[in-house]
N, C-alpha and C positions, 0 to 999 in steps of 0.2 A: 514844831509849834504852828498852830493855825493862826494866821493873822486876822485881824478884824478888817472888814471891807466896808466902805461907806459909799452910798449913792446919794442922790439928791434927797430922797425921803426915807431911805432904809439903812439899817445897820445889820451887817452880816457878821456874827460873832460865834465863837464856839458855844455849844450847848453847855448848860449847867444842870445839875441834877433837878433843880426846881422846875425845869422845863418839861418834865415828864408828862404831866397831865395835858398840857397844851399840845405837845407832840402827838400823844395818843389821840386826842380829839381831832387833830388835823388828819392823821392817817386813817382814823376810823370813819371819817366823813366819806360816804360813798361817792360824792361828787368829785372828791380828790383821789381816793384810792382806786377808783375805776380806771384811772390813767397811769397808775403806778405799778410797776412790776407785773405780777400776775393778777392784780385786782384786789378786792377786799379780802382781808384775813382776820382771824379771830383777834380780839383785843390783846390776849396774852402774847401773841406773836409780835404785835407792835411794841408792847412793853419790853419784850426780849430784844427786839431790834434797838430800842432806845438804850438799853443796857450795854449792848455790844458797841455802840458808838464810843462809850467810855472804856470798856474793858479790852476792846480789840482795835477799833479804828484809831482812836486817839492814843491809846497806850502803845501801839506798835507803829504809830505815825504812818498808817497805810495810805490815806488820802485826806483831802480837805472836806470837812462837813461843817455846815453852819446853820445856826438858828437865824431866821430872817425876822427882824423886829422893825416895827414902825411905832414911833411914839412909846417905846418901851414894851409893847405887846408883841408876843410871838405871832406872826402872821404867815409864816412859811418856813420852808426847809430848802437848803441848797447844798450841792456837792459837785465836785469835779473829781473823777476817778478813772484810772486805767481800766479798760474792759476789753476782753478778747472779742466780744461781739462786733466791735467796730475797729479793732486793731489800733487803738489809741485811747486818748482821754475823752470821756463823755461828760457833758454837763447834765445834771439832774436838778430839777427844782419843782416845788409845789407851793401854791399859795392857798390860803383859806378862801372859800368862795366870797366872803365879805370884801376881800381885797381884789377881786377880779374886775377887769374892765376899766381900771384906772391907770394903766401904764406901769404898774409895779412889776409885772412879769418881765417887761422889757428891761427895767432897771436891774433886776436880778440876773437875767440872762447876760446882759452886757457886762455886769460886774464879774461873772464867772468866766466869760470869754477873755476879758482883760487880764484876769488872774492867770488864766491858762497861757496866754501869749506872753505876758510880762513877767510874772513871777516864776512860772514853770518853764518858760522858753519853748513852748510847744510849736511845732510847725503847722498844726491844724487842731481844731477842736470839733468834736462830734456831738450829735444829739440823736436820740432814737425816740420816735413819736408814733403812737398808734394811728393808723390811717384815719379813723373817725374823729381824731382830736384836731379838728379844723382850726380852732383858736390858737393852739400851740404851733401848728404848721405855719399859719399866717404870721405869727409873731416872729418866729425864727427866720422866715423868708424876708421879712422887713429889715432884719438886722444882718443880713448877708449870708445866711446859711443856704446851701444848695443841696437839693435831693441828689444823692449819689447811687443809692441802691435800695432794695427792699429785702426784708427778712420775712419769710413765711413762718409764723409761729406754729407750735404743736397743735393748737386748736383751729388752724387754718386761717387765722386772721393775719393781716399784713402790718408790719412795722416799717416805717420809713427811716432810713439812715440819712442824716443830714450832716454836712460838713461845712465848716467855715475856715478860711485861711486868712492870715493877717493882711 
């Protein structure tokens, strides 16, 4: 079961089916999807991804995925999951552009790290960030993540692997 996490201004709680439209809008925004996975995908793919959160991730208790809410509105997405790319657990988060620049990203990232160290008992937590995503690299550096290595992607771009220890 996925616990609800609280920060000063945010509530991270499991998605509910009524979140589908807001989830799709978040992931379809090119300012957000440009930094997620392989970039923008067709809307049908994001709808299928939302469905898999319920039918696969939650149903099989694979890893923790949350809707990020502020004042009751969905303003982002957060997860912490094991991944072979980093050989451990990776934090993943995205906020709607309207929520950028107000410190909410730091709150989400800190909540995910605290969950990883506290609830999951991890020895370290990782993040992967595209080299041009300067805002995320700065945010993670401010909260104690260190650059440990690079991954060269199939398209030749560079992804930085960052790690934080307790």
